[in-house]
C-alpha positions in Angstrom: 35.8 -133.6 -111.4 38.2 -136.5 -111.2 41.8 -136.3 -110.0 44.5 -138.6 -111.3 48.0 -138.8 -109.9 50.7 -139.5 -112.3 54.1 -139.7 -110.5 54.8 -136.2 -109.2 52.2 -134.7 -111.5 48.6 -134.1 -110.8 46.3 -133.5 -113.7 42.6 -132.6 -113.3 40.2 -132.1 -116.2 36.8 -130.5 -115.8 35.2 -129.0 -118.9 37.2 -126.3 -120.7 39.9 -125.3 -118.1 43.0 -127.4 -117.9 44.8 -127.9 -114.6 48.3 -128.9 -114.2 49.8 -129.5 -110.8 53.5 -129.3 -110.5 55.3 -130.6 -107.5 57.7 -128.1 -105.9 57.0 -124.9 -107.7 56.1 -122.2 -105.2 58.4 -121.0 -102.4 58.7 -118.1 -100.1 61.1 -116.5 -97.6 62.0 -118.2 -94.3 59.3 -118.1 -91.5 59.6 -117.9 -87.8 57.6 -121.1 -87.3 57.4 -124.3 -89.3 54.2 -124.8 -91.4 51.9 -127.7 -90.7 52.9 -131.0 -92.2 50.8 -132.2 -95.1 49.5 -135.7 -94.4 47.9 -138.3 -96.7 45.0 -140.3 -95.5 43.5 -143.0 -97.8 45.2 -141.3 -100.8 43.7 -137.9 -99.9 45.1 -134.8 -98.2 42.7 -133.5 -95.5 42.5 -129.8 -94.7 45.2 -128.4 -92.4 44.9 -124.6 -93.1 42.1 -122.1 -92.7 40.7 -120.8 -96.1 39.9 -117.4 -94.5 43.6 -116.8 -93.8 44.9 -117.5 -97.3 47.1 -114.9 -99.0 46.9 -113.7 -102.6 49.5 -112.2 -104.9 49.1 -111.1 -108.5 52.1 -111.1 -110.9 52.7 -110.5 -114.6 54.7 -113.1 -116.5 56.3 -112.0 -119.8 55.8 -114.5 -122.6 57.8 -115.1 -125.8 55.0 -113.9 -128.1 53.8 -110.6 -129.4 50.3 -111.3 -130.6 49.3 -107.6 -131.0 52.5 -106.7 -132.9 53.2 -103.7 -130.8 56.9 -104.4 -130.5 56.6 -105.6 -126.9 56.3 -109.2 -125.6 52.9 -110.0 -124.2 52.5 -110.4 -120.4 49.9 -112.6 -118.8 48.3 -112.0 -115.4 48.8 -114.7 -112.8 47.1 -115.0 -109.4 48.9 -117.0 -106.7 46.9 -118.1 -103.7 48.8 -119.5 -100.7 47.7 -120.8 -97.3 48.4 -118.2 -94.7 50.9 -120.4 -92.9 52.6 -121.1 -96.2 53.3 -117.5 -96.9 56.7 -116.7 -95.5 58.1 -120.2 -95.4 61.1 -121.6 -97.4 59.3 -124.8 -98.3 58.3 -125.6 -101.9 54.7 -126.8 -102.4 52.7 -128.7 -104.9 50.9 -126.3 -107.2 47.7 -126.6 -109.1 47.7 -124.3 -112.2 44.5 -123.2 -113.8 45.0 -121.6 -117.3 41.9 -120.4 -119.2 40.8 -117.6 -121.5 37.5 -117.4 -119.6 38.6 -116.6 -116.1 37.6 -112.9 -116.2 34.9 -112.5 -118.8 34.8 -110.9 -121.3 37.0 -108.9 -123.6 34.9 -108.4 -126.8 37.1 -107.6 -129.8 36.7 -107.5 -133.5 37.1 -110.9 -135.1 38.2 -112.1 -138.5 35.2 -112.5 -140.9 33.6 -115.9 -140.6 30.1 -117.1 -141.4 29.3 -120.3 -139.6 25.9 -121.6 -138.7 27.4 -123.5 -135.7 30.6 -124.5 -134.1 31.7 -128.0 -133.4 31.7 -127.5 -129.6 28.2 -126.0 -129.5 26.8 -129.2 -128.0 29.0 -128.7 -124.9 26.8 -125.9 -123.7 23.1 -125.6 -123.1 22.9 -122.1 -124.8 20.2 -121.1 -127.3 21.5 -120.5 -130.8 19.7 -117.5 -132.3 22.5 -115.9 -134.3 25.8 -116.3 -136.2 29.4 -115.2 -135.8 30.0 -112.5 -138.3 32.9 -110.2 -139.2 31.6 -107.5 -136.9 32.6 -109.3 -133.7 30.6 -111.3 -131.1 26.9 -110.9 -131.6 24.2 -110.8 -129.0 23.2 -114.3 -129.9 24.7 -117.6 -129.1 28.3 -116.4 -129.4 28.3 -113.9 -126.5 26.1 -116.2 -124.4 28.4 -119.1 -125.1 31.4 -117.1 -124.0 29.6 -116.0 -120.8 28.6 -119.5 -120.1 32.2 -120.8 -120.5 33.5 -117.9 -118.3 31.0 -118.8 -115.6 32.0 -122.4 -115.8 35.7 -121.5 -115.6 35.2 -119.3 -112.6 33.1 -121.8 -110.8 35.6 -124.6 -111.5 38.5 -122.4 -110.4 36.8 -121.4 -107.2 36.0 -125.0 -106.5 39.6 -126.0 -106.9 40.7 -123.2 -104.7 38.2 -124.1 -102.0 39.1 -127.7 -102.1 42.8 -127.8 -102.3 44.0 -124.5 -100.7 43.2 -125.7 -97.2 45.0 -129.0 -98.0 48.3 -127.1 -98.4 48.4 -126.7 -102.1 49.4 -123.5 -103.9 46.6 -122.4 -106.3 47.8 -120.5 -109.4 45.3 -119.0 -111.9 46.6 -117.7 -115.2 44.6 -115.6 -117.7 45.8 -116.6 -121.1 47.3 -114.1 -123.6 44.9 -111.5 -124.8 42.1 -112.2 -122.3 40.9 -110.2 -119.3 43.9 -108.2 -117.9 46.6 -110.0 -119.9 48.3 -108.3 -122.8 48.1 -109.1 -126.4 45.3 -110.3 -128.6 43.0 -113.3 -127.8 44.2 -116.2 -129.8 42.2 -119.0 -128.2 43.3 -122.5 -129.0 46.4 -121.7 -131.1 50.1 -122.0 -130.5 50.4 -118.5 -129.0 48.0 -119.4 -126.2 49.9 -122.6 -125.5 53.2 -120.6 -125.4 51.7 -118.1 -123.0 50.8 -120.9 -120.5 54.2 -122.5 -121.1 55.7 -119.2 -119.9 53.7 -119.4 -116.7 54.9 -122.9 -116.1 58.5 -121.8 -116.7 58.0 -119.1 -114.1 56.6 -121.6 -111.6 59.6 -123.8 -112.1 62.1 -120.9 -111.6 63.1 -120.7 -115.3 61.5 -117.4 -116.0 61.1 -114.3 -113.7 57.8 -112.6 -113.2 57.4 -109.0 -114.4 57.9 -106.5 -111.6 55.1 -104.0 -112.2 55.8 -101.8 -109.1 59.4 -101.8 -109.9 58.7 -100.6 -113.5 56.6 -97.8 -112.1 59.2 -96.7 -109.6 62.2 -96.8 -112.0 60.3 -95.0 -114.7 59.0 -92.3 -112.4 62.4 -91.8 -110.8 64.2 -91.4 -114.1 61.4 -89.1 -115.4 61.6 -86.7 -112.5 65.4 -86.7 -112.7 65.5 -85.8 -116.4 62.5 -83.5 -116.1 64.3 -81.6 -113.3 67.2 -81.0 -115.6 64.9 -79.9 -118.4 63.4 -77.3 -116.1 66.7 -75.5 -116.1 65.8 -74.3 -119.6 63.1 -72.1 -118.0 64.2 -71.5 -114.4 68.0 -71.9 -114.5 70.0 -74.0 -112.0 69.5 -71.8 -109.0 65.7 -72.2 -108.5 64.5 -74.6 -105.8 61.9 -76.1 -108.1 64.6 -77.6 -110.3 66.3 -79.3 -107.4 63.0 -80.4 -106.0 62.3 -82.5 -109.1 65.9 -83.8 -109.1 65.6 -84.7 -105.4 62.2 -86.3 -106.0 63.6 -88.4 -108.8 66.5 -89.5 -106.6 64.1 -90.3 -103.7 61.9 -92.5 -106.0 65.0 -94.3 -107.4 66.0 -95.0 -103.8 62.5 -96.3 -103.2 63.1 -98.7 -106.1 66.4 -99.8 -104.7 64.6 -100.7 -101.4 61.8 -102.4 -103.3 64.3 -104.5 -105.4 66.2 -105.5 -102.3 63.0 -106.6 -100.6 62.0 -108.7 -103.5 65.4 -110.4 -103.8 65.4 -111.2 -100.1 61.9 -112.8 -100.5 63.2 -114.9 -103.4 61.4 -112.9 -106.1 63.1 -111.3 -109.1 62.9 -107.5 -109.3 62.7 -105.6 -112.5 66.4 -104.9 -112.4 68.6 -106.7 -109.9 70.8 -104.4 -107.8 73.6 -107.0 -108.2 73.8 -105.9 -111.9 75.5 -102.8 -110.6 78.1 -104.5 -108.4 80.5 -105.4 -111.2 83.2 -102.7 -111.8 83.9 -103.6 -115.5 80.2 -103.6 -116.3 79.6 -100.3 -114.5 82.5 -98.7 -116.4 81.1 -100.0 -119.7 77.6 -98.7 -118.9 79.1 -95.3 -118.1 80.9 -95.2 -121.5 77.6 -96.2 -123.2 75.7 -93.4 -121.4 78.3 -90.8 -122.2 78.5 -91.8 -125.9 74.8 -91.1 -126.4 74.9 -88.0 -124.2 77.7 -86.5 -126.3 76.2 -87.5 -129.7 72.7 -86.2 -128.9 74.0 -83.2 -127.1 76.2 -82.0 -130.0 73.4 -82.8 -132.5 71.0 -80.7 -130.4 73.3 -77.7 -130.1 74.2 -77.7 -133.8 70.6 -78.1 -134.8 69.5 -75.1 -132.7 72.4 -73.0 -133.9 71.7 -73.7 -137.6 68.0 -73.0 -137.3 68.1 -70.0 -135.0 71.3 -68.3 -136.2 71.3 -69.2 -139.8 67.6 -69.7 -140.4 68.0 -73.2 -141.8 65.0 -75.4 -142.3 64.8 -78.9 -140.7 65.8 -80.5 -144.0 68.9 -78.2 -144.4 69.9 -78.9 -140.8 69.6 -82.6 -141.4 71.7 -82.5 -144.5 74.4 -80.6 -142.6 74.5 -83.4 -140.0 74.9 -86.1 -142.7 78.7 -86.4 -142.3 78.2 -87.6 -138.7 75.8 -90.2 -139.9 78.3 -91.3 -142.6 81.0 -91.6 -139.9 78.8 -93.8 -137.7 77.8 -96.1 -140.6 81.4 -96.5 -141.8 82.8 -97.3 -138.3 79.9 -99.6 -137.5 80.5 -101.5 -140.7 84.1 -102.0 -139.5 83.1 -102.9 -136.0 83.2 -106.6 -136.3 86.7 -106.6 -137.9 88.1 -104.2 -135.4 86.6 -106.1 -132.5 88.3 -109.3 -133.7 91.7 -107.6 -134.0 91.8 -105.2 -131.0 90.8 -105.3 -127.3 87.4 -103.7 -126.7 88.8 -101.2 -124.2 91.3 -100.0 -126.8 88.5 -99.4 -129.3 86.5 -97.4 -126.6 89.5 -95.3 -125.8 90.2 -94.7 -129.5 86.5 -93.8 -130.1 86.5 -91.2 -127.3 89.8 -89.8 -128.5 88.4 -89.5 -132.1 85.2 -87.9 -130.8 87.1 -85.3 -128.8 89.2 -84.5 -131.8 86.0 -84.0 -133.8 84.5 -81.7 -131.2 87.8 -79.7 -131.1 87.6 -79.3 -134.9 84.0 -78.0 -134.6 85.2 -75.4 -132.1 88.2 -74.4 -134.3 86.6 -74.3 -137.8 82.9 -73.6 -137.4 81.9 -69.9 -137.0 78.7 -67.9 -137.2 79.4 -67.0 -140.8 81.6 -69.9 -141.9 80.7 -72.2 -144.8 78.9 -75.4 -144.3 81.9 -77.5 -145.0 83.6 -76.2 -141.8 81.2 -78.4 -139.8 81.9 -81.5 -141.8 85.3 -82.7 -140.6 84.4 -82.4 -137.0 81.0 -84.0 -137.4 82.5 -86.9 -139.4 85.2 -87.6 -136.8 82.8 -87.4 -134.0 80.4 -89.8 -135.7 83.2 -92.2 -136.6 84.5 -92.1 -133.0 81.0 -92.8 -131.6 80.4 -95.6 -134.1 83.8 -97.2 -133.2 83.0 -97.6 -129.5 79.2 -98.3 -129.6 79.6 -102.0 -130.2 82.7 -102.3 -128.1 81.0 -100.8 -125.1 78.1 -103.2 -125.4 80.6 -106.1 -125.7 82.4 -105.0 -122.5 79.2 -104.9 -120.6 77.8 -108.2 -121.7 81.1 -110.1 -121.5 81.3 -109.2 -117.9 78.3 -111.4 -117.1 77.4 -115.1 -117.5 75.0 -116.4 -120.0 72.0 -116.7 -117.7 71.7 -113.0 -117.1 72.4 -111.7 -120.7 68.7 -110.8 -121.1 68.7 -108.7 -117.9 72.0 -106.8 -118.6 71.0 -106.3 -122.2 67.9 -104.4 -121.0 69.9 -102.4 -118.6 72.4 -101.6 -121.4 69.6 -100.2 -123.7 68.0 -98.2 -120.9 71.4 -96.6 -120.0 71.9 -95.6 -123.6 68.4 -94.1 -123.9 69.0 -92.2 -120.6 72.2 -90.8 -122.1 70.3 -89.5 -125.1 67.8 -87.8 -122.9 70.4 -86.3 -120.6 72.4 -85.1 -123.6 69.5 -83.0 -124.9 68.5 -81.9 -121.4 72.1 -80.8 -120.4 72.8 -79.1 -123.7 69.5 -77.2 -123.6 70.0 -76.1 -120.1 73.5 -74.8 -120.8 72.3 -72.9 -123.9 69.6 -71.1 -121.8 72.0 -70.5 -118.9 74.8 -69.1 -121.1 72.4 -66.9 -123.0 71.0 -65.4 -119.8 74.6 -64.9 -118.5 75.7 -63.1 -121.6 78.2 -65.8 -122.7 78.4 -67.4 -126.1 75.7 -70.0 -125.7 76.5 -72.4 -128.5 80.3 -72.4 -127.8 79.7 -72.9 -124.1 77.2 -75.8 -124.7 79.7 -77.6 -127.0 82.5 -77.2 -124.5 80.3 -78.6 -121.7 79.3 -81.6 -123.8 82.9 -82.1 -124.7 83.7 -82.2 -121.0 81.4 -85.3 -120.7 83.4 -86.9 -123.5 86.5 -86.5 -121.3 84.7 -88.2 -118.5 83.9 -91.1 -120.9 87.6 -91.3 -122.0 88.7 -91.5 -118.3 86.2 -94.3 -117.7 87.6 -96.1 -120.7 91.2 -95.8 -119.3 89.9 -97.5 -116.1 88.6 -100.5 -117.9 90.6 -103.7 -116.9 92.6 -105.6 -119.4 90.4 -108.7 -119.2 86.8 -109.2 -118.4 85.5 -112.4 -116.7 81.8 -113.3 -116.3 80.7 -112.3 -112.8 79.4 -115.7 -111.7 79.7 -114.7 -108.1 77.2 -111.8 -108.6 74.4 -113.6 -110.5 71.1 -111.7 -109.9 68.1 -113.4 -108.4 65.9 -115.0 -111.0 
């Protein structure tokens, strides 16, 4: 293997893997003592660290491609090796990146039908050719042996780079390209998607792209699950049983664990799944609250009316859906007018008007709809409720996103969608628990559930009243990238 230094860039080529060294790409938190100084002797860097004391970290970097078309961007697995003394310092270090589809052999998948007697690169490997590549995937002949040979070469070369340069003070980064080994997506070796997946890793190394926080994703998902699951258990056990509050407390504890995890990552210079600084902006928090309540009210009312129509009136799913159509029409009409209204009126005014219209719609449902009333008695309330929700959906999103600078729009957008989804889940959970509790207590269950959900609409209306007149991007609270 030959090394060639080009300015601040080190490029090494050995067989299939491609190595790109980027000066100043890996950094860590401040240390108590200064790391050894890298010296250059005769154009070479001699060892100054012990290989046995090296530290290893594995991260997932999200790319800009979705090769398996599952609706989610593919993530590639990246291993970072640092000298022991380097871990915990605030110094940036030259990095050698190894990107290859053969680092962790072998993910055999079905391939597109081809029938080739040989491939152009067959002469690169001393592998017997006793088969062909067919539409059924990799055969037991030269194809599988060739892949294993390349994988072995890639691993040997990567290990050699690690052993050679890690003691010299370099950070060694090894990336499994998209669709290979533990990385997500489909293996698209040699095409644009593979190049883009490696580009994403380089962007992460240079601080232009955050790594995926796997532990943070598990903690946040588990915390929200136990929180909503605890509320759902009230459908069976009511609000007074300790089991219900045990799940709720467990969810809160896990979410507190996520907060501690996120703070730790930010202090060490790494980006968490969701930065806690995203919740330090008053305007954004109020906007998120209105978003959550909007979906809670909408899904809560839909759930109550659906159960009422099917249990009390014996409606089928299709009949129930047709009864709810006026709400859908209201949402579509107001959403179609959203851009025009947003250009003419302040966003906070639209949110207030939306909650007011929604509450009027809920009041009409309570006044007109009865156990034996005609279907049309549901329509005015449902239409106004849908129109009100549609009016403020876009406005609430605008309030949240306009409160932040451009460089964190992707992060706050994800938080915004998650808060909306949480509102939908809570709406069904709260409405269902109230129905069960009211039935057990001898009260009118459907009336009680609608009133409780309407109470949340009042909470959203109050939050809309508290929104400031102007929103300015929170440059002072930009999350860690």
